[in-house]
C-alpha positions as CSV (number, residue, x, y, z in Angstrom):
1,M,-14.9,-23.7,22.5
2,Q,-12.8,-26.4,20.9
3,R,-11.0,-23.8,18.7
4,I,-10.3,-21.7,21.8
5,L,-8.8,-24.7,23.6
6,L,-6.7,-25.6,20.6
7,A,-5.5,-22.1,20.3
8,L,-4.5,-22.1,24.0
9,V,-2.7,-25.3,23.6
10,A,-0.9,-24.1,20.6
11,A,0.1,-20.8,22.4
12,C,1.4,-22.8,25.4
13,T,3.3,-25.1,23.2
14,F,4.9,-22.2,21.3
15,S,5.8,-20.5,24.6
16,A,7.5,-23.6,25.9
17,I,9.4,-24.0,22.7
18,A,10.5,-20.4,22.7
19,A,11.6,-20.6,26.3
20,A,13.6,-23.8,25.4
21,D,15.2,-22.2,22.4
22,N,16.6,-19.1,24.2
23,W,19.3,-18.8,26.9
24,P,18.6,-15.2,27.9
25,A,20.8,-14.8,31.0
26,W,23.7,-16.3,32.9
27,R,22.5,-19.7,34.1
28,G,19.6,-19.7,31.6
29,P,15.8,-18.8,31.8
30,T,15.5,-19.5,35.5
31,G,18.9,-18.2,36.6
32,Q,19.6,-21.6,38.2
33,G,21.3,-23.6,35.4
34,Q,18.2,-25.4,34.2
35,S,17.3,-26.3,30.6
36,S,14.1,-28.1,29.6
37,E,15.7,-29.3,26.3
38,K,16.2,-32.9,25.4
39,S,18.4,-34.9,23.0
40,L,21.4,-32.7,23.5
41,P,24.9,-33.6,22.4
42,I,26.8,-35.8,24.8
43,K,29.8,-36.5,22.6
44,W,32.2,-34.0,20.9
45,S,35.8,-33.0,20.5
46,A,37.7,-30.1,18.9
47,K,37.0,-31.7,15.5
48,D,33.8,-33.7,16.0
49,N,30.3,-32.3,16.3
50,V,31.5,-28.7,16.1
51,R,29.1,-26.6,14.1
52,W,31.5,-23.7,14.1
53,K,34.0,-21.8,16.2
54,V,34.9,-18.2,16.1
55,A,38.1,-16.6,17.5
56,L,37.7,-14.0,20.4
57,P,40.0,-11.0,20.7
58,D,41.1,-11.7,24.2
59,T,40.6,-13.8,27.4
60,G,37.3,-13.7,29.2
61,S,35.0,-15.6,31.5
62,S,31.5,-14.4,30.8
63,T,28.9,-16.8,29.5
64,P,27.2,-16.2,26.1
65,V,23.4,-15.5,26.1
66,I,21.3,-16.5,23.1
67,W,18.0,-15.2,21.7
68,G,16.7,-16.4,18.4
69,D,19.4,-16.1,15.8
70,R,21.7,-13.8,17.9
71,I,24.4,-14.6,20.4
72,F,25.7,-11.9,22.8
73,V,29.1,-12.0,24.6
74,T,30.9,-9.4,26.7
75,Q,34.6,-8.9,26.2
76,A,37.4,-6.7,27.4
77,S,40.5,-6.0,25.3
78,D,43.3,-3.4,24.7
79,K,44.5,-3.8,28.3
80,T,47.6,-3.9,30.4
81,W,47.6,-7.5,31.6
82,P,48.1,-9.2,34.0
83,P,47.3,-6.7,36.7
84,K,50.3,-5.0,38.3
85,A,51.6,-6.6,41.4
86,A,51.0,-3.5,43.5
87,G,47.3,-3.7,44.5
88,G,46.2,-5.8,41.5
89,L,45.5,-2.6,39.4
90,A,45.3,-2.9,35.7
91,V,43.8,-1.0,32.7
92,A,41.1,-2.4,30.4
93,K,40.4,0.5,28.1
94,K,37.9,-1.3,25.9
95,R,34.9,-3.1,27.2
96,S,32.6,-4.5,24.5
97,L,29.4,-6.3,23.7
98,F,29.7,-8.6,20.7
99,C,26.7,-9.8,18.7
100,F,27.2,-13.0,16.7
101,D,25.1,-14.6,14.0
102,R,24.0,-17.9,15.4
103,A,24.1,-19.7,12.0
104,D,27.8,-19.3,11.4
105,G,29.4,-17.3,14.3
106,K,30.1,-14.2,12.3
107,V,30.2,-10.9,14.1
108,V,27.0,-8.9,13.4
109,W,28.1,-5.9,15.4
110,Q,30.4,-4.8,18.2
111,K,29.8,-1.9,20.7
112,D,32.7,-0.6,22.7
113,V,33.0,1.5,25.9
114,I,36.3,3.1,26.8
115,Y,37.2,3.2,30.5
116,P,40.8,4.5,30.8
117,E,41.1,4.5,34.7
118,L,42.9,2.0,36.8
119,E,40.6,-0.6,38.2
120,A,41.6,-3.5,40.5
121,T,41.0,-7.1,39.6
122,H,42.6,-10.5,39.9
123,P,44.7,-12.1,37.1
124,T,42.2,-15.0,36.9
125,N,39.2,-12.6,36.6
126,P,39.4,-10.7,33.3
127,Y,37.3,-7.6,33.0
128,C,33.7,-8.1,31.7
129,S,33.2,-11.3,33.6
130,A,29.5,-10.4,34.0
131,S,27.3,-12.0,31.4
132,P,24.6,-10.0,29.5
133,V,20.9,-10.4,29.9
134,T,18.2,-10.0,27.2
135,D,14.4,-10.1,26.9
136,G,14.4,-10.4,23.1
137,E,14.2,-6.6,22.6
138,R,17.1,-5.2,24.5
139,I,20.4,-6.4,26.0
140,V,21.6,-5.1,29.3
141,V,25.3,-5.4,30.3
142,S,27.4,-4.5,33.3
143,F,30.9,-3.1,32.4
144,G,31.9,-2.8,36.1
145,S,33.1,0.7,36.9
146,A,32.3,1.8,33.3
147,G,28.6,1.4,34.3
148,M,25.5,-0.4,33.0
149,Y,24.6,-0.2,29.3
150,C,21.5,-1.2,27.3
151,Y,21.4,-1.8,23.5
152,D,18.7,-2.9,21.1
153,F,19.2,-5.9,18.8
154,K,20.6,-3.7,16.1
155,G,23.3,-2.4,18.4
156,S,22.0,1.0,19.1
157,E,22.6,2.3,22.6
158,L,19.3,2.9,24.4
159,W,20.7,4.1,27.7
160,K,23.6,4.0,30.1
161,R,23.8,4.2,33.9
162,D,26.8,5.5,35.8
163,L,27.3,3.4,39.0
164,G,30.5,5.1,40.2
165,K,33.8,3.3,40.9
166,L,33.4,-0.4,41.8
167,E,36.6,-1.4,43.4
168,H,37.8,-4.7,44.8
169,I,41.2,-6.3,44.7
170,W,39.6,-9.3,42.9
171,G,37.4,-7.3,40.6
172,N,33.6,-7.9,40.0
173,A,31.5,-10.5,38.2
174,S,27.9,-10.3,39.1
175,S,25.6,-10.4,36.1
176,P,22.4,-8.2,35.7
177,I,19.0,-9.9,35.8
178,L,15.6,-8.8,34.4
179,Y,12.4,-8.8,36.4
180,K,9.3,-7.4,34.7
181,D,10.2,-3.8,33.7
182,L,13.3,-3.8,35.9
183,A,17.0,-4.4,35.2
184,I,18.6,-5.4,38.6
185,L,22.3,-5.5,39.4
186,W,24.3,-6.5,42.5
187,A,27.0,-3.8,42.3
188,G,29.9,-5.0,44.4
189,P,32.0,-6.2,46.1
190,G,34.0,-3.4,47.7
191,D,33.7,-0.5,50.2
192,R,30.6,0.4,48.2
193,Q,28.2,-2.5,47.5
194,F,24.5,-2.2,46.7
195,L,21.6,-3.6,44.8
196,I,20.2,-1.3,42.2
197,A,17.1,-1.6,40.0
198,V,16.5,0.6,37.0
199,N,13.7,0.8,34.4
200,K,14.9,-1.6,31.7
201,K,13.5,0.7,29.0
202,T,14.9,4.0,30.2
203,G,17.7,3.3,32.7
204,E,16.0,5.5,35.3
205,K,16.6,4.4,38.9
206,V,13.6,2.7,40.5
207,W,15.1,1.6,43.8
208,H,18.5,1.3,45.5
209,H,19.6,-0.8,48.5
210,D,22.9,-0.3,50.2
211,E,24.4,-3.4,51.7
212,P,27.0,-2.9,54.6
213,G,30.1,-5.0,55.4
214,G,32.2,-4.3,52.3
215,A,36.0,-4.2,52.0
216,D,38.0,-3.7,48.9
217,G,41.1,-5.7,50.0
218,L,43.4,-2.9,48.6
219,K,44.3,-1.3,51.9
220,K,47.0,-2.7,54.0
221,G,45.5,-5.1,56.6
222,S,42.1,-4.9,54.8
223,A,40.0,-8.0,55.2
224,W,39.0,-10.2,52.3
225,I,35.2,-9.6,52.2
226,G,32.7,-9.6,49.3
227,S,30.1,-11.2,47.2
228,W,30.3,-11.9,43.5
229,S,27.0,-13.7,43.5
230,T,24.3,-13.0,40.9
231,P,20.8,-12.8,42.5
232,V,17.9,-15.1,41.6
233,I,14.2,-14.6,41.4
234,A,12.0,-17.2,43.1
235,N,8.4,-17.5,43.9
236,V,7.8,-18.1,47.6
237,D,4.2,-18.7,48.9
238,G,2.8,-17.0,45.7
239,K,5.0,-13.9,45.9
240,D,8.2,-13.2,44.0
241,Q,11.4,-12.7,45.9
242,L,14.9,-11.7,45.0
243,I,17.5,-13.9,46.8
244,L,21.1,-12.9,47.1
245,S,24.2,-14.2,49.0
246,V,26.1,-11.4,50.7
247,P,29.0,-11.6,53.2
248,K,27.8,-13.6,56.3
249,K,24.2,-13.8,55.2
250,L,21.6,-15.1,52.7
251,K,19.0,-12.4,52.1
252,G,15.6,-12.1,50.5
253,F,14.2,-8.8,49.0
254,D,11.0,-7.6,47.3
255,P,12.2,-7.3,43.7
256,A,9.6,-4.6,43.0
257,T,10.7,-2.2,45.8
258,G,14.1,-3.4,47.1
259,K,12.7,-3.9,50.6
260,E,14.6,-6.5,52.6
261,L,12.2,-9.2,53.7
262,W,14.4,-11.6,55.6
263,S,18.0,-12.7,56.3
264,C,19.6,-15.9,57.4
265,D,23.0,-16.1,59.1
266,G,25.6,-18.7,58.4
267,L,27.7,-17.7,55.4
268,G,31.3,-16.7,55.4
269,N,33.1,-13.5,54.4
270,L,33.2,-14.5,50.7
271,A,30.3,-15.5,48.4
272,Y,31.0,-16.6,44.8
273,T,28.1,-18.8,44.0
274,S,24.5,-17.9,43.3
275,P,21.7,-19.2,45.6
276,L,19.6,-22.2,44.5
277,V,15.9,-22.4,45.3
278,A,13.5,-25.3,45.0
279,N,10.6,-26.8,46.9
280,G,10.4,-23.8,49.3
281,I,14.1,-24.3,50.3
282,A,17.0,-22.0,49.5
283,V,20.6,-23.2,49.4
284,A,23.6,-20.9,49.7
285,M,27.4,-21.7,49.7
286,S,30.3,-19.5,50.7
287,G,33.6,-19.3,48.8
288,Y,37.1,-19.9,50.1
289,H,36.2,-23.0,52.3
290,G,33.4,-21.1,54.0
291,P,30.1,-22.5,55.3
292,A,27.1,-23.8,53.4
293,L,23.5,-23.8,54.4
294,A,19.9,-24.6,53.5
295,V,17.0,-22.7,54.9
296,K,13.2,-23.1,54.7
297,L,11.6,-20.1,53.1
298,G,8.4,-18.4,54.0
299,G,9.4,-16.5,57.1
300,T,10.2,-12.8,57.6
301,G,13.0,-11.0,59.6
302,D,15.7,-13.2,60.9
303,I,15.0,-16.7,59.7
304,T,18.2,-18.3,60.9
305,K,16.1,-20.6,63.1
306,D,14.6,-22.1,60.0
307,R,17.9,-23.5,58.7
308,L,17.6,-27.1,57.7
309,W,21.4,-27.7,57.8
310,H,24.6,-25.8,58.2
311,H,28.0,-27.2,57.0
312,T,30.9,-25.6,58.7
313,K,33.8,-28.1,58.6
314,G,35.9,-29.6,55.8
315,I,34.3,-27.4,53.2
316,P,36.1,-27.2,49.8
317,Q,36.7,-24.0,47.9
318,R,33.6,-23.3,45.7
319,I,33.4,-20.9,42.8
320,G,30.8,-22.3,40.3
321,S,27.1,-22.6,41.2
322,G,25.3,-25.9,41.4
323,V,21.8,-27.2,40.6
324,I,18.9,-28.8,42.3
325,V,17.1,-31.7,40.6
326,G,14.3,-33.3,42.5
327,E,15.3,-33.9,46.1
328,H,19.0,-33.6,45.5
329,L,21.5,-30.8,45.3
330,Y,24.5,-31.1,42.9
331,M,27.5,-28.9,43.7
332,L,31.0,-28.4,42.2
333,S,34.2,-27.7,44.0
334,E,37.0,-25.5,42.6
335,N,39.1,-28.6,42.0
336,G,36.4,-30.0,39.7
337,T,34.9,-32.5,42.1
338,P,31.1,-32.8,41.8
339,Q,29.1,-33.8,44.8
340,C,25.5,-34.9,45.4
341,F,23.6,-34.0,48.6
342,E,20.1,-34.6,50.0
343,I,18.6,-31.1,49.9
344,K,16.6,-31.5,53.1
345,T,19.3,-33.0,55.3
346,G,22.6,-31.9,53.7
347,H,23.8,-35.5,53.7
348,E,26.4,-36.3,51.1
349,V,25.2,-39.0,48.7
350,W,28.3,-39.2,46.5
351,K,31.5,-37.5,45.5
352,A,33.0,-37.9,42.1
353,E,36.6,-37.9,41.0
354,R,38.0,-34.4,40.5
355,A,38.5,-32.9,37.0
356,P,42.0,-32.2,35.7
357,E,42.9,-28.5,36.4
358,G,39.6,-28.0,38.2
359,A,36.4,-26.2,37.2
360,W,35.3,-22.6,37.8
361,G,32.2,-22.5,35.6
362,S,28.7,-23.4,36.9
363,M,26.8,-26.7,36.4
364,V,24.0,-26.9,33.8
365,H,21.2,-29.5,34.0
366,A,19.3,-30.8,31.0
367,D,17.4,-34.0,30.4
368,G,18.7,-35.7,33.5
369,K,22.3,-34.8,32.8
370,L,24.8,-32.5,34.5
371,Y,27.2,-30.6,32.2
372,I,30.4,-29.4,33.8
373,A,33.1,-27.5,31.8
374,G,36.5,-27.9,33.3
375,R,39.2,-25.2,33.2
376,N,41.2,-27.3,30.6
377,G,38.3,-27.3,28.2
378,T,37.1,-30.8,29.1
379,T,33.4,-31.1,29.7
380,M,32.3,-33.9,32.0
381,I,28.7,-35.2,31.8
382,F,27.2,-36.9,34.8
383,A,23.8,-38.4,35.5
384,A,21.7,-36.2,37.7
385,S,20.9,-39.1,40.0
386,P,21.6,-40.2,43.5
387,K,23.5,-43.0,41.9
388,Y,26.9,-41.8,40.6
389,E,27.4,-42.3,36.9
390,L,29.9,-40.5,34.6
391,L,28.3,-40.5,31.1
392,A,30.9,-38.8,28.9
393,T,34.1,-36.8,28.8
394,N,34.6,-34.3,25.9
395,K,37.8,-32.3,25.2
396,L,38.3,-29.0,23.4
397,G,41.8,-28.4,24.7
398,E,41.3,-24.7,25.5
399,H,41.1,-23.0,28.9
400,T,37.7,-21.9,30.0
401,D,36.2,-20.4,33.2
402,S,32.8,-19.9,31.6
403,S,29.6,-21.9,31.9
404,I,27.9,-23.8,29.1
405,A,24.8,-22.2,27.5
406,I,22.1,-24.4,25.9
407,S,19.8,-23.3,23.1
408,N,17.8,-25.1,20.5
409,G,19.7,-28.4,20.6
410,E,23.1,-26.7,20.7
411,L,25.7,-26.1,23.3
412,F,27.7,-22.9,23.4
413,I,31.1,-22.9,25.1
414,R,33.2,-19.8,25.6
415,T,37.0,-20.4,26.0
416,Y,39.8,-18.0,26.4
417,K,40.4,-18.3,22.6
418,N,37.1,-19.1,20.9
419,L,33.4,-19.2,21.1
420,W,32.3,-22.8,20.1
421,C,28.9,-24.1,18.9
422,I,28.5,-27.8,19.5
423,G,25.7,-29.8,17.9
424,K,24.9,-33.3,16.8
């Protein structure tokens, strides 16, 4: 019995370490910007505490994902840029997945997909803004209108899935997620917007859910409507749910079947951030000065009546997603101003000074600290506390709209010029 218990403890310890070592998806293992690691770097510069940096072929905003000794980054290149003024149309012929060696940043392999058609996007949203996702055996990527692709760790293509043209004047950015044997993607925004789940091993479609209310913004007089949100998986009353922000609503789905379970009114026409879930509460925030809300989970159908709070006035522009730590919500405005709220009441506890040039990446929480990468390459570190405290400011001096990835004591920061590995 003692040997069995020791074996169980060892297995649990190994699992915890393995989970901490890997950053398998945009926003990490939970999809909500949380890392269980401790003793991470809090001081660095372009010269200090840099393990390595490697030049990237072009601009990009996706976040790297890490598994073991491999790092994966999506990248577009060979393009006409910036988009032409008429309709924001541009060409990004090459859409790539790069695999880097974690030890020194050298390229292990590169897989390219050629998509020669015109596809709309915004000058600040380069193609391939969606981050990859991996389970340690395969890597799934979204290349927008070029489709979903899956590769093994040696770079061999396992499958591809044609999604049709995904068209919006500001492009797309939602990252795929993995759930059990499924790879799930929010394919939007635009006139066509839908959730799709495919078998992660074969690419065969398992379920499909069309979501109404789209608009591509390309037609004269067309409304600005859409969601760039990446869904999250959360356990609610012992059952898994997929939670996604769409125009006007926050929605919950059965991730195994795609069946809609509930919806909550109160969001705006535009959704950039991903939902946050903790303690039986979901928080969702609109983009472009739109409303924010928190709702108690557990209901079915229309659960708008279960909202705990609803902010509708004086809302800043929000692009990056926040984090929940304990009883508090930490959120970031486009101008780089972090805020702290009580999650149950929505009451603002503190607001920090804004970051120079703002911040579009999402917050990451680790060991009681909030890491926020500003657009000018300066990372601010705050205490994840209801008492405001700025702990450090670190400058790389390169533009970034990406989020920080954490793995095995190191920070990975993707800028428009380089991929950086920061360590003590």
